[in-house]
N, C-alpha and C positions, 0 to 999 in steps of 0.2 A: 620651688613650687610657689605659685602665686596664691595668696589668700583670697578666697572668693566668698567668705562669710562676713556679714556685717553684724554689728551689735546695736541693739535697741535698748535703751534704759530710760528711767525717769527719776527726777528728784522733785517730788511734789508734782506740780502741774507743768514743770519743764521737762520736755522730752529730748533725749539725745540720741542721735543716729551717727554711728562711727563706722568708717570703713577706710582701710588702706592709709591710715595716718591722718585722715581728715575727720573732723567732728562737726556736726551741724546740730545746733541747739535751738529749739523753738518752743513756744508756749502751747500747751494743750488745754484741755478743760480744767477749770479752777478746782473741780472736785476730784481730780484724778489722784488716787492713792498709789496704785502701781499697775504696771503693765505685766500681766501674768504669763502670757504666752503669745507667740506669733503663730497664727493658724494658717496664714497664706501669704506668700510673697509673689507679686506679679509685676516685676520691672518698675518698681516705684510705688506700687499700691500695696498696702499692708492690711490684712484683716487680723485683728488682735483680740484677745480676751483681756479685759481690764477690770480693776476694782475701783469703785468710786465711793466717796465718803457718805453718800446717801444710803448705801446698802453694802457694807463691807463684807457681808457673808455671801455675796452673789457675784459671779463673773458676768460681765456684760460684753457682748461682741461690739467692737468699735472698728473704725476705719481711719487709716492715715494715708493721704496722698502726698508723696514727697515731691512730685514733679513741680507743682506751683511754688513750693518752698525753695527748691533748687533754682528755679527760674528767677525768683525774687532776689536770690543771692548771686545772680549772674554766673551760675554754674550750669554747664550744659548737661541736662539730665541724661541724654543718650550716652554721652561719654562716661559720666560718673556712675551710672547705674548698670551699664552693660556687663561688667565683670562680676557682679554680685549674683551668686546662685542661691544663697540662703541668708536668713536673718534669725539671730537668736536673741533672747532677752537676757540681760544682765541686770539683776535687781540689787546689786551691791550698793548703789547710791539711792535706791528708792526709799522714800519716807512713808511711814504708816500714819 
């Protein structure tokens, strides 16, 4: 069975997206504390709830578009993203 779930995590402001043995790491907002939940996955576009240092008691809806990031890395978004059916958060590496 082929794995169709990707993992999203962060280490401070650095966001990591992992799928099928490949990991992409990119810089997010400087004030990012953690990504709490993936609310929506739409073929490269993520809607997430995140916690920021300005207000650690409140979840903020934020958006991540992986397509331009993949294109900048010369990875074909259509091929890379097509098998992904869901994305889950792994906060093991997240810093508070």
